[in-house]
C-alpha positions as CSV (number, residue, x, y, z in Angstrom):
1,M,0.0,0.0,0.0
2,L,2.8,2.4,0.9
3,A,4.7,1.5,-2.3
4,A,1.5,2.3,-4.3
5,A,1.1,5.6,-2.6
6,L,4.7,6.5,-3.4
7,R,4.2,5.6,-7.0
8,I,1.2,7.9,-7.2
9,I,3.1,10.8,-5.7
10,R,6.1,10.1,-8.0
11,A,3.8,10.1,-11.0
12,D,2.3,13.5,-9.9
13,L,5.8,15.0,-9.7
14,R,6.7,13.7,-13.2
15,A,3.5,15.0,-14.7
16,R,3.8,18.5,-13.1
17,P,7.5,19.3,-13.0
18,L,7.0,23.1,-13.3
19,N,4.6,23.2,-10.4
20,A,7.1,21.1,-8.3
21,F,9.9,23.5,-9.3
22,L,7.8,26.6,-8.4
23,T,6.9,25.0,-5.0
24,G,10.6,24.3,-4.3
25,L,11.5,27.8,-5.4
26,V,9.0,29.2,-2.9
27,V,10.5,27.1,-0.1
28,A,14.0,28.3,-1.1
29,F,13.0,31.9,-1.1
30,A,11.2,31.6,2.3
31,V,14.2,29.9,3.9
32,G,16.6,32.5,2.4
33,A,14.4,35.3,3.7
34,L,14.5,33.8,7.2
35,V,18.2,33.6,7.2
36,V,18.7,37.1,5.9
37,T,16.2,38.5,8.5
38,L,17.5,36.7,11.5
39,H,21.2,37.3,10.7
40,G,20.5,41.0,9.9
41,R,18.9,41.5,13.3
42,A,21.9,39.9,15.0
43,T,24.3,42.2,13.1
44,L,22.5,45.3,14.3
45,D,22.3,44.1,17.9
46,A,24.5,46.3,20.1
47,P,27.1,47.3,17.4
48,Y,28.8,49.8,19.7
49,D,29.2,47.2,22.4
50,R,30.8,44.8,19.9
51,L,33.2,47.5,18.7
52,F,34.0,48.5,22.2
53,D,34.8,45.0,23.2
54,A,36.8,44.3,20.0
55,T,39.0,47.4,20.6
56,N,39.0,47.3,24.4
57,G,37.6,50.8,24.3
58,A,38.3,53.7,26.7
59,H,35.7,54.7,29.2
60,V,37.1,58.3,29.0
61,T,39.5,59.9,26.6
62,V,41.3,63.0,27.8
63,V,43.1,65.5,25.5
64,A,45.5,68.2,26.7
65,S,48.5,70.2,25.5
66,D,51.0,68.6,27.9
67,T,51.7,65.1,29.0
68,A,52.1,66.0,32.7
69,T,48.5,66.9,33.0
70,L,47.4,63.7,31.4
71,R,49.6,61.5,33.7
72,R,48.2,63.3,36.7
73,I,44.6,62.6,35.5
74,A,45.6,58.9,34.9
75,G,46.5,58.7,38.5
76,E,43.0,59.9,39.7
77,R,40.9,57.7,41.9
78,G,38.8,55.3,40.0
79,V,41.2,54.8,37.0
80,I,42.3,51.2,36.7
81,A,44.3,51.3,33.4
82,S,45.5,53.9,30.9
83,E,47.1,54.0,27.5
84,G,49.2,56.9,26.3
85,P,49.8,59.8,26.2
86,R,49.5,59.7,22.4
87,P,50.5,62.7,20.2
88,I,47.6,64.2,18.2
89,I,47.9,66.8,15.4
90,G,45.7,68.3,12.7
91,V,47.2,68.9,9.3
92,P,46.1,69.7,5.7
93,V,46.0,66.8,3.2
94,N,47.3,66.7,-0.4
95,G,48.0,70.4,-0.4
96,R,44.3,71.1,-0.5
97,A,41.7,72.1,1.9
98,D,41.0,68.6,3.2
99,G,42.4,68.3,6.7
100,I,43.0,65.2,8.9
101,G,43.6,64.6,12.6
102,L,46.3,62.1,13.1
103,I,46.9,60.1,16.3
104,G,50.2,58.5,17.1
105,L,49.7,54.8,17.4
106,P,52.4,52.4,18.8
107,R,53.5,49.6,16.5
108,T,52.6,47.0,19.1
109,R,49.0,46.4,19.9
110,A,47.6,49.0,22.3
111,R,46.1,47.7,25.5
112,I,43.2,50.3,25.3
113,E,41.5,51.8,22.3
114,D,43.3,49.6,19.8
115,P,41.8,50.3,16.3
116,L,39.9,47.5,14.8
117,I,41.4,46.9,11.3
118,L,38.5,46.6,8.8
119,E,40.7,46.4,5.7
120,G,44.5,46.0,5.2
121,R,46.8,45.9,8.2
122,R,48.3,47.8,11.1
123,I,51.2,50.3,10.7
124,R,54.6,48.8,10.9
125,G,56.8,51.9,10.7
126,R,57.2,55.4,9.6
127,G,55.5,56.6,6.4
128,E,52.3,54.5,6.9
129,V,48.9,55.5,8.0
130,V,45.6,53.7,9.0
131,L,42.6,55.8,8.1
132,A,39.4,55.9,10.1
133,R,36.6,54.4,8.0
134,G,34.4,57.5,8.1
135,W,37.2,59.8,7.0
136,A,38.4,57.5,4.2
137,R,34.8,57.1,3.0
138,E,34.0,60.8,3.0
139,H,37.2,61.7,1.1
140,G,37.2,58.8,-1.3
141,V,40.6,57.4,-0.2
142,R,41.1,53.7,-0.7
143,L,43.5,51.1,0.7
144,G,47.0,51.4,-1.0
145,A,46.6,55.1,-1.9
146,T,49.2,57.7,-0.7
147,I,48.1,60.9,1.0
148,V,50.4,63.9,1.7
149,A,49.7,65.0,5.3
150,G,51.3,68.4,5.7
151,D,54.6,67.9,3.9
152,R,54.9,64.1,4.6
153,P,53.7,61.4,2.2
154,L,51.9,58.5,4.1
155,K,50.8,55.3,2.5
156,V,47.4,54.0,3.5
157,V,48.0,50.5,4.7
158,G,44.7,50.0,6.6
159,I,41.2,51.2,7.2
160,G,40.1,51.0,10.8
161,S,37.6,52.1,13.5
162,T,37.5,52.6,17.3
163,A,34.7,53.1,19.7
164,G,36.2,56.5,20.7
165,S,37.1,59.6,18.6
166,N,38.8,58.5,15.4
167,D,39.9,62.1,14.3
168,G,40.9,60.8,10.9
169,G,43.7,58.3,11.2
170,W,46.5,56.7,13.0
171,A,50.2,57.0,12.2
172,D,53.6,56.3,13.7
173,P,54.2,58.6,16.7
174,A,57.4,59.9,15.1
175,D,55.5,61.0,12.0
176,V,52.9,62.8,14.1
177,L,55.6,64.6,16.1
178,G,57.5,65.4,12.9
179,L,54.4,67.3,11.5
180,A,54.5,69.9,14.3
181,T,55.4,73.5,13.4
182,S,55.5,76.8,15.2
183,D,51.8,77.4,14.4
184,R,50.7,73.8,14.3
185,R,51.3,72.3,17.7
186,V,50.9,68.8,19.0
187,R,48.4,67.9,21.6
188,Y,48.2,64.7,23.5
189,G,45.5,62.2,24.4
190,I,45.2,59.4,26.9
191,A,42.7,56.5,27.0
192,L,41.4,55.6,30.5
193,R,39.5,52.5,31.8
194,L,37.5,53.1,35.0
195,A,36.6,50.7,37.8
196,D,33.0,52.0,37.4
197,P,32.2,52.5,33.7
198,G,28.8,54.1,34.7
199,A,30.7,57.0,36.4
200,A,32.4,58.0,33.1
201,Q,30.3,61.1,32.5
202,A,30.9,62.3,36.1
203,F,34.6,61.6,35.9
204,A,34.8,63.5,32.6
205,R,33.1,66.5,34.0
206,R,35.3,66.4,37.1
207,V,38.6,66.5,35.2
208,E,37.5,68.8,32.3
209,R,38.8,72.4,32.6
210,D,40.4,75.1,30.4
211,G,42.8,73.3,28.0
212,V,41.5,69.9,28.9
213,R,38.9,68.2,26.8
214,T,37.2,64.9,27.5
215,L,35.1,62.3,25.6
216,D,33.2,59.6,27.5
217,W,32.1,56.2,26.1
218,R,28.4,56.8,26.8
219,T,28.2,59.8,24.5
220,Q,29.8,57.8,21.7
221,R,27.6,54.8,22.4
222,A,24.4,57.0,22.2
223,Q,25.5,58.3,18.7
224,L,26.3,54.9,17.2
225,T,23.3,53.2,18.8
226,D,21.0,55.8,17.3
227,D,22.4,55.0,13.9
228,A,21.9,51.3,14.5
229,R,18.4,51.9,15.8
230,R,17.3,53.6,12.6
231,L,18.7,50.8,10.5
232,L,17.2,48.2,12.7
233,T,13.8,49.9,12.6
234,I,13.7,49.8,8.9
235,L,15.1,46.2,8.8
236,Q,12.5,45.0,11.3
237,T,9.6,46.6,9.4
238,T,10.6,45.4,5.9
239,T,11.7,42.0,6.8
240,L,8.7,41.3,9.0
241,L,6.5,42.0,5.9
242,A,8.8,39.8,3.8
243,L,8.5,37.0,6.3
244,L,4.7,37.3,6.3
245,A,4.7,37.3,2.5
246,A,6.9,34.3,2.4
247,G,4.6,32.5,4.8
248,F,1.6,33.3,2.7
249,T,3.3,32.3,-0.4
250,L,4.4,29.0,1.1
251,A,0.9,28.3,2.4
252,T,-0.6,29.2,-1.0
253,A,1.8,27.0,-2.9
254,I,1.5,23.9,-0.7
255,S,-2.2,24.1,0.1
256,G,-3.0,24.9,-3.5
257,R,-1.1,21.9,-4.8
258,V,-2.9,19.7,-2.3
259,L,-6.3,21.1,-3.3
260,A,-5.4,20.6,-7.0
261,S,-4.3,17.0,-6.3
262,R,-7.7,15.7,-5.2
263,R,-7.6,13.1,-7.9
264,Q,-4.4,11.7,-6.4
265,V,-6.1,11.9,-3.0
266,G,-9.0,9.9,-4.4
267,L,-6.6,7.3,-5.7
268,L,-4.9,7.0,-2.3
269,R,-8.3,6.6,-0.7
270,A,-9.3,4.0,-3.3
271,I,-6.3,1.8,-2.5
272,G,-7.3,1.7,1.2
273,L,-5.5,4.6,3.0
274,T,-7.3,6.2,5.8
275,P,-7.7,10.0,6.1
276,A,-4.8,10.1,8.6
277,Q,-2.6,8.0,6.3
278,V,-3.4,10.2,3.3
279,T,-2.5,13.3,5.4
280,G,0.8,11.6,6.5
281,V,1.7,10.6,3.0
282,L,1.1,14.1,1.6
283,V,2.9,15.8,4.5
284,A,5.9,13.5,4.0
285,H,5.8,14.2,0.3
286,Y,6.0,18.0,0.7
287,L,8.4,17.8,3.5
288,V,10.8,15.8,1.3
289,L,10.2,18.4,-1.5
290,A,11.0,21.2,0.9
291,A,14.0,19.4,2.3
292,L,15.4,19.1,-1.3
293,A,14.8,22.8,-2.0
294,A,15.8,24.3,1.4
295,P,19.6,23.8,0.9
296,F,19.5,26.2,-2.0
297,G,17.7,28.8,0.1
298,L,20.1,28.3,3.0
299,A,23.1,28.7,0.7
300,A,21.8,31.8,-1.1
301,G,20.5,33.3,2.2
302,A,23.9,32.8,3.9
303,V,25.7,34.5,1.0
304,I,23.3,37.5,0.9
305,A,23.2,37.7,4.7
306,G,27.0,37.8,4.9
307,R,27.3,40.6,2.4
308,L,24.4,42.6,3.9
309,S,25.9,42.1,7.3
310,A,29.3,43.4,6.1
311,A,27.6,46.4,4.5
312,E,25.6,47.2,7.6
313,A,28.6,46.8,9.9
314,D,30.8,48.9,7.6
315,S,28.2,51.7,7.6
316,L,28.4,51.7,11.4
317,G,32.2,51.2,11.6
318,A,31.5,48.1,13.7
319,P,33.0,44.6,13.4
320,A,31.1,42.3,11.0
321,Y,29.0,39.7,12.7
322,G,30.4,36.9,10.6
323,A,28.7,34.2,8.6
324,P,25.3,32.9,9.8
325,S,25.8,30.2,12.4
326,V,24.8,26.6,12.1
327,A,22.1,27.2,14.8
328,L,20.6,30.1,12.8
329,L,20.6,28.0,9.6
330,G,19.0,25.1,11.4
331,G,16.4,27.2,13.0
332,S,15.5,28.8,9.7
333,L,15.1,25.3,8.1
334,L,13.0,24.1,11.0
335,I,10.6,27.0,10.8
336,A,10.2,26.5,7.1
337,L,9.5,22.8,7.5
338,L,6.9,23.5,10.2
339,V,5.1,26.0,7.9
340,V,5.2,23.4,5.1
341,A,3.8,20.7,7.4
342,A,1.0,22.9,8.7
343,A,0.1,24.2,5.2
344,T,-0.1,20.6,3.9
345,A,-1.9,18.9,6.8
346,L,-5.1,21.0,6.9
347,P,-6.1,20.8,3.3
348,A,-4.8,17.2,3.1
349,W,-7.0,16.2,6.0
350,R,-10.0,17.9,4.6
351,A,-9.5,16.3,1.2
352,G,-8.7,12.9,2.7
353,R,-12.1,12.8,4.5
354,L,-13.9,12.9,1.1
355,P,-15.1,9.5,-0.1
356,A,-12.9,8.1,-2.9
357,Q,-15.7,8.4,-5.4
358,A,-16.3,12.1,-4.7
359,A,-12.5,12.9,-4.8
360,L,-12.1,11.1,-8.2
361,A,-15.3,12.8,-9.5
362,I,-13.9,16.2,-8.8
363,G,-10.7,15.2,-10.6
364,R,-9.7,17.7,-13.2
365,G,-13.0,19.5,-13.5
366,A,-13.9,22.9,-12.3
367,T,-14.3,23.4,-8.6
368,S,-17.3,25.7,-9.1
369,G,-19.7,26.3,-11.8
370,R,-20.8,29.7,-10.5
371,A,-19.2,32.9,-11.6
372,S,-17.3,34.8,-8.9
373,R,-18.5,38.2,-7.8
374,V,-15.5,39.7,-9.6
375,A,-16.6,38.0,-12.8
376,G,-20.1,39.4,-12.3
377,I,-18.7,42.9,-11.8
378,A,-16.8,42.5,-15.0
379,R,-20.0,41.5,-16.9
380,R,-21.9,44.5,-15.4
381,L,-19.1,46.8,-16.5
382,H,-19.3,45.3,-20.0
383,L,-15.7,44.3,-20.0
384,P,-14.5,41.7,-22.6
385,V,-15.5,38.1,-22.0
386,V,-11.8,37.1,-21.4
387,V,-11.7,39.4,-18.4
388,G,-14.8,37.7,-16.8
389,L,-13.3,34.3,-17.5
390,G,-9.9,35.2,-16.1
391,A,-11.5,36.7,-12.9
392,K,-13.6,33.6,-12.5
393,D,-10.6,31.4,-12.6
394,A,-8.4,33.6,-10.4
395,F,-11.0,33.8,-7.7
396,A,-12.3,30.2,-7.9
397,Q,-10.5,29.0,-4.7
398,R,-11.4,31.5,-2.0
399,G,-8.8,30.4,0.5
400,R,-5.9,30.4,-2.1
401,T,-7.2,33.7,-3.5
402,A,-7.1,35.3,-0.1
403,L,-3.6,34.1,0.6
404,T,-2.4,35.3,-2.8
405,I,-4.0,38.8,-2.4
406,S,-2.5,39.0,1.1
407,S,1.0,38.2,-0.2
408,L,0.6,40.8,-3.0
409,A,-0.8,43.3,-0.6
410,L,2.2,42.9,1.7
411,A,4.5,43.5,-1.3
412,A,2.5,46.7,-2.1
413,A,2.7,47.7,1.6
414,L,6.5,47.4,1.5
415,V,6.6,49.5,-1.7
416,A,4.6,52.1,0.2
417,T,7.0,52.1,3.1
418,A,9.9,52.5,0.7
419,M,8.1,55.5,-0.8
420,G,7.6,57.0,2.6
421,F,11.3,56.3,3.4
422,E,12.4,58.2,0.3
423,A,10.0,61.1,0.9
424,T,11.3,61.4,4.5
425,M,14.9,61.2,3.5
426,D,14.4,63.8,0.8
427,R,12.8,66.1,3.4
428,L,15.6,65.6,5.9
429,G,18.2,66.0,3.1
430,S,16.9,69.4,2.1
431,D,16.4,70.9,5.6
432,S,19.1,70.3,8.2
433,A,17.0,72.2,10.8
434,L,15.1,68.9,11.2
435,R,18.2,67.4,12.7
436,A,18.7,70.4,15.0
437,Q,21.5,71.8,12.8
438,P,20.0,74.9,11.1
439,Y,23.1,76.0,9.4
440,E,25.0,75.1,6.2
441,L,28.5,74.6,7.8
442,R,29.7,73.4,11.2
443,V,33.3,74.5,12.1
444,E,35.5,73.1,14.7
445,S,39.1,74.4,15.5
446,A,41.9,74.3,17.9
447,L,42.7,77.9,17.1
448,P,41.8,80.6,19.6
449,P,38.0,81.4,19.2
450,A,38.6,85.0,18.4
451,Q,40.8,84.0,15.5
452,V,38.1,81.7,14.1
453,D,35.6,84.5,14.5
454,R,37.8,86.9,12.5
455,L,38.3,84.3,9.8
456,L,34.6,83.7,9.4
457,E,33.8,87.4,9.5
458,R,36.0,88.1,6.5
459,T,34.5,85.3,4.4
460,P,32.1,87.2,2.1
461,E,29.6,84.3,1.7
462,V,29.0,84.1,5.5
463,T,25.8,85.9,6.6
464,A,25.6,84.7,10.3
465,V,27.8,83.0,12.8
466,A,27.1,81.6,16.3
467,R,29.4,79.9,18.7
468,I,27.5,76.8,19.9
469,R,28.3,74.9,23.1
470,E,26.7,71.7,24.3
471,I,26.1,72.1,28.0
472,V,24.3,69.7,30.3
473,L,21.5,71.2,32.3
474,T,20.2,69.3,35.3
475,A,16.7,69.2,36.8
476,G,15.9,68.7,40.5
477,D,15.4,65.0,40.0
478,K,18.9,64.7,38.3
479,T,17.3,64.5,34.9
480,E,19.9,65.7,32.3
481,I,19.0,68.0,29.5
482,H,21.6,68.4,26.8
483,A,21.4,72.1,25.7
484,R,22.6,73.7,22.5
485,V,23.7,77.1,23.8
486,L,24.1,79.7,21.1
487,D,26.4,82.8,21.4
488,G,25.1,84.7,18.4
489,P,21.9,85.9,16.7
490,L,19.2,83.4,17.6
491,A,16.9,84.7,14.9
492,A,19.4,83.8,12.2
493,F,19.3,80.1,13.2
494,P,15.8,78.8,12.5
495,Y,15.4,75.5,14.4
496,A,12.4,73.5,13.3
497,I,9.6,74.5,15.7
498,P,6.4,72.4,15.5
499,D,4.8,73.9,18.6
500,G,5.1,77.5,19.9
501,R,7.9,79.7,18.6
502,A,11.7,79.9,18.6
503,A,13.7,81.4,21.5
504,R,14.5,85.0,20.7
505,A,15.9,86.5,23.9
506,P,17.8,85.6,27.0
507,G,15.7,83.6,29.5
508,E,13.8,81.8,26.7
509,V,14.2,78.2,25.8
510,T,12.8,75.6,23.4
511,L,12.8,72.0,24.5
512,G,12.7,68.7,22.6
513,R,9.8,66.3,23.0
514,G,11.7,64.1,25.4
515,A,12.8,67.0,27.5
516,L,9.2,68.3,27.9
517,D,8.1,64.8,28.9
518,A,11.0,64.3,31.4
519,L,10.4,67.7,33.0
520,H,6.6,67.3,32.9
521,A,6.4,70.7,31.2
522,R,4.4,72.3,28.4
523,V,5.0,75.2,26.1
524,G,4.4,78.4,28.1
525,D,5.7,76.9,31.5
526,D,8.7,78.1,33.5
527,V,11.3,75.6,34.4
528,T,14.3,75.8,36.8
529,L,17.4,73.9,35.9
530,Q,20.9,73.7,37.3
531,V,24.2,74.6,35.5
532,A,27.4,73.8,37.3
533,G,25.5,74.1,40.6
534,H,23.8,77.4,39.7
535,P,20.0,77.6,39.3
536,V,18.7,78.9,35.9
537,A,15.1,80.0,35.4
538,L,13.9,79.6,31.8
539,H,10.6,80.2,30.0
540,V,9.6,77.5,27.6
541,V,8.4,79.3,24.4
542,G,8.3,76.3,22.0
543,R,9.2,72.7,21.2
544,H,11.9,72.1,18.6
545,V,12.6,68.9,16.6
546,E,15.4,67.2,18.6
547,P,16.8,64.0,17.2
548,D,19.5,63.3,19.8
549,D,19.5,62.0,23.4
550,D,15.9,60.7,23.0
551,G,14.7,64.2,22.5
552,R,16.0,65.5,25.8
553,G,17.5,68.6,24.3
554,A,17.2,72.4,24.7
555,V,18.1,75.4,22.7
556,T,18.8,78.7,24.4
557,A,21.1,81.7,24.3
558,L,24.4,81.8,26.2
559,A,23.2,85.0,28.0
560,S,20.4,82.8,29.6
561,L,23.1,81.0,31.7
562,P,25.2,82.2,34.6
563,P,28.6,83.9,34.0
564,G,31.3,81.4,33.5
565,A,29.0,78.8,31.7
566,A,31.0,79.4,28.5
567,K,34.0,77.6,30.2
568,L,32.0,74.4,30.5
569,D,32.5,73.4,26.9
570,D,34.6,74.4,23.9
571,P,32.5,75.8,21.2
572,Y,32.0,74.9,17.6
573,W,30.6,77.4,15.1
574,G,27.3,77.2,13.2
575,V,27.7,79.1,9.9
576,R,24.9,80.4,7.7
577,L,25.7,81.2,4.1
578,A,24.2,83.6,1.6
579,K,21.6,82.3,-0.8
580,G,23.3,80.8,-3.8
581,A,26.7,80.3,-2.1
582,D,28.4,77.0,-2.8
583,P,28.9,75.4,0.6
584,V,31.5,73.0,-0.7
585,A,33.7,75.8,-2.1
586,V,33.3,77.8,1.1
587,A,34.2,74.8,3.3
588,G,37.3,74.2,1.2
589,A,38.4,77.8,1.4
590,L,38.0,77.8,5.2
591,R,40.0,74.6,5.6
592,L,42.7,76.0,3.3
593,E,42.9,79.3,5.2
594,G,42.9,77.5,8.5
595,N,46.1,75.6,7.4
596,G,44.7,72.2,8.6
597,R,43.6,73.5,12.0
598,I,40.0,74.0,11.1
599,A,37.6,71.1,10.5
600,V,34.5,72.0,8.4
601,A,31.5,69.7,8.0
602,R,28.3,70.0,6.1
603,P,25.3,68.6,8.1
604,I,23.4,67.8,4.9
605,E,26.3,65.4,3.9
606,S,25.9,63.3,7.0
607,L,22.2,63.0,6.4
608,R,22.7,61.9,2.8
609,R,25.3,59.3,3.9
610,E,22.8,58.0,6.4
611,A,20.2,57.6,3.7
612,A,22.7,56.0,1.4
613,D,23.5,53.5,4.2
614,M,19.9,52.6,4.6
615,R,19.0,52.2,1.0
616,P,20.6,48.8,0.4
617,V,18.6,47.4,3.3
618,V,15.3,49.0,2.2
619,Y,15.5,48.2,-1.5
620,G,17.1,44.8,-1.1
621,T,14.2,43.7,1.1
622,V,11.7,45.3,-1.3
623,A,13.2,43.4,-4.2
624,L,13.1,40.2,-2.2
625,L,9.4,40.7,-1.3
626,I,8.4,41.6,-4.8
627,A,10.2,38.4,-6.0
628,I,8.2,36.4,-3.4
629,A,4.9,38.0,-4.4
630,A,5.7,37.3,-8.1
631,L,6.3,33.6,-7.2
632,N,3.0,33.6,-5.3
633,L,1.2,35.0,-8.3
634,L,2.8,32.5,-10.7
635,T,2.0,29.7,-8.3
636,T,-1.7,30.7,-8.0
637,L,-2.1,31.1,-11.7
638,G,-0.3,27.9,-12.4
639,L,-2.6,26.0,-10.0
640,A,-5.7,27.7,-11.5
641,I,-4.6,26.6,-14.9
642,R,-4.1,23.0,-13.7
643,E,-7.5,23.0,-12.0
644,R,-9.2,24.5,-15.1
645,E,-7.4,22.4,-17.7
646,R,-10.8,21.1,-18.9
647,D,-12.2,24.6,-19.2
648,Y,-9.2,25.8,-21.3
649,A,-9.6,22.8,-23.5
650,V,-13.3,23.6,-24.0
651,L,-12.3,27.2,-24.9
652,A,-9.8,25.9,-27.5
653,S,-12.3,23.4,-28.9
654,V,-14.9,26.1,-29.5
655,G,-12.5,28.3,-31.4
656,A,-10.7,30.5,-28.9
657,T,-7.3,31.6,-30.2
658,P,-4.1,31.3,-28.2
659,R,-4.2,35.1,-27.9
660,Q,-7.6,35.0,-26.3
661,V,-6.6,32.1,-23.9
662,R,-3.5,34.2,-22.9
663,A,-5.6,37.2,-22.3
664,T,-7.8,35.2,-20.0
665,V,-4.9,34.3,-17.8
666,V,-3.5,37.9,-17.9
667,A,-6.9,39.3,-16.9
668,G,-7.0,36.9,-13.9
669,G,-3.5,38.1,-12.7
670,A,-4.5,41.7,-13.1
671,A,-7.7,41.1,-11.3
672,L,-5.7,39.8,-8.3
673,A,-3.3,42.7,-8.4
674,V,-6.0,45.5,-8.2
675,P,-7.5,44.7,-4.8
676,A,-4.0,43.8,-3.5
677,A,-2.6,47.2,-4.5
678,L,-5.7,49.1,-3.2
679,L,-5.3,47.3,0.2
680,G,-1.5,47.2,0.4
681,L,-0.6,50.8,-0.4
682,P,-2.7,52.5,2.3
683,L,-1.6,49.7,4.7
684,G,2.0,50.4,3.9
685,A,1.6,54.2,4.4
686,W,-0.1,53.5,7.8
687,I,2.6,51.1,8.9
688,F,5.4,53.5,7.9
689,M,3.8,56.4,9.9
690,L,3.1,54.1,12.9
691,V,6.6,52.4,13.0
692,I,8.6,55.7,12.6
693,G,6.5,57.4,15.3
694,A,6.7,54.4,17.7
695,T,10.4,53.5,17.3
696,D,11.8,57.0,17.1
697,P,9.5,59.0,19.4
698,A,12.0,61.9,19.8
699,D,11.6,63.3,16.3
700,G,9.9,60.6,14.2
701,P,6.4,62.1,14.5
702,D,7.8,65.4,13.3
703,V,9.9,64.3,10.3
704,R,7.9,61.3,8.9
705,T,6.7,62.2,5.5
706,L,4.5,60.5,2.8
707,P,5.0,61.1,-0.9
708,A,2.8,63.2,-3.0
709,W,-0.7,61.7,-3.6
710,W,-0.1,61.1,-7.3
711,W,2.6,58.5,-6.6
712,Y,-0.1,56.1,-5.3
713,P,-2.1,55.9,-8.6
714,L,1.2,55.4,-10.4
715,A,2.0,52.6,-8.0
716,V,-1.4,50.9,-8.6
717,A,-0.8,51.1,-12.4
718,G,2.7,49.7,-12.0
719,A,1.4,46.8,-9.9
720,I,-1.2,45.9,-12.6
721,V,1.4,46.1,-15.4
722,L,3.8,43.9,-13.4
723,A,1.1,41.4,-12.6
724,A,0.1,41.3,-16.3
725,A,3.7,40.7,-17.3
726,L,4.0,37.8,-14.9
727,S,0.6,36.4,-15.9
728,A,1.8,36.3,-19.5
729,L,4.5,33.9,-18.4
730,A,2.0,31.7,-16.7
731,A,-0.3,31.8,-19.7
732,R,2.1,29.7,-21.7
733,G,0.8,26.6,-19.8
734,A,-2.8,27.4,-20.7
735,V,-1.9,28.0,-24.4
736,R,-0.1,24.6,-24.6
737,I,-3.2,22.6,-23.5
738,R,-4.5,20.4,-26.3
739,P,-8.3,19.8,-26.3
740,A,-8.2,16.1,-27.3
741,P,-6.1,14.7,-24.4
742,A,-7.7,17.0,-21.9
743,L,-11.2,16.1,-22.8
744,R,-10.6,12.4,-23.3
745,A,-12.3,11.5,-20.1
746,E,-15.4,13.2,-21.3
């Protein structure tokens, strides 16, 4: 009996090799999607912590002009290990405006803050440099190139990253010291490990004073974790939709094949198998088919996941997570096999309970003689007959139709989320105020502040300048608010203000969403905060869009704070340019005039790099989901053609041309695409707005943006065209049906 059952199954596979191939392909895609998703989540899990561990990062980095001060700080209570002092210098590169900060790195491995080499190798002697990944990427410098730092040629032997400040690169200490001149002095940095890492911020504030700058690991961690969170949010949303679509597609393919194989079920019942035995045989049949196809999905998923993981890690400057583990591959396979078993068991059990005569009678005939509602609508709209026939066939099996439309709708939803992502990134890329940086250039320098002021004042394209300090304000319950304190014309720097108005005078402040929540304040309230032990009364006049520190930010004037507050932090300069001025040219001129001692950044560039980092994740997943949806559509149409083989034979026998038969199948595919697009696109827009608002509450609700309304009709039209093109492929099977063999049983 079992041998007979196996012969029946084998005969079914030989008779329908294309359907078997499509089913196996669906399994492979589903398994590959699982591998990519699970491994991608692991890659973005705590990237800073992995980088910190890989480099034995410093809890606090201290920079000063003399080594004696640093050695004294290294002897402070709470310090358990130190590395350095290391010489640091800023120099121009390649005789142009591009500047770089170089850190002297010992040739032996450092005990603390040892750069992770992402490409190439460590320096082995003078004349070599390892560039920080971000600097090399921004300036287009590759491994093996030679840069001229000051007057010294340095060969790029490696690209690296650390959890602390990278400056720009690492070179032999002798090279760094040799670059010093009378107007370009060397500073020194020391990396510290503390007994209590949680006390890093307090330690940094305690030792910081005039001429001594600090950087603590929590500040760096917050920045890198924010970048990872944005990537992870997008990855979670898109891959969740992809997994749902893969599940729907797998269920559609398997259950559809079982429903279309009722004649085989009837034969199995006829030779004496019970409903449970029929179910067991069919489950085993499709599990074997899935097991044969799954290795291809595992292999492809591992390759894609490895490359995507490397790209994600590179964008964050973190160590790559490595290839997918055996446990991850095994778990993905197990999940896929469980879905296959569940998708097979239910329809097989229902079909196995039919009497053998009933199952054999259904055979290859139509499952319903009544026209579907969609076909009725087509008739009432006086559409061509082929449209009605195609709609009837596509919607004949309600369960399979629902699964197919769900899969297609999820693909449309992901397209809508990608459209929202692009619209949001376009908006952010055109307005730096949405990232709390309402200026064209950000300038940092080791020069005396007055000298930087004079340099900016004599630049004709500059219309407004403000010294900006980032100072911590503390509430009575120890809540920390990170304030952007401006020493300059507040009105010239228009922060994005969704509620209230901008601060215009001393004593006024705008707060981020997180700060308002933490202080239990509203626009119009007065709040009292502490600055270096001194109380400060501020009037909240508005809420600004604050992307950092979970929205716990403030913007106010330096004159709002007590005398001496300016000494709490070294300033950077926000620079506004005249309309039509070229920010790239102005930045280059400032760097050149600063002789390598001025660093100039464009906030818009960092936003565009962030968008570029996210695009491979978004569009790679969109492509995967569209491929899965396309497979689902092909599977549905192929099964419909198999079930309706007799009907297509009748069409051909009464004179229907191959073109008309093909049009029938194409119409069925388009009929499935229309409701899927109409459901999926609004769903995707809603999901995008919900996810961005929920996962990035600090500024997500203020910056999330949907595309213009006319993009959605274009997307519906594109979905119909794509469905029609795929349906034309499936229609080849219907055109090849010959009336005589198909109607022989009649």
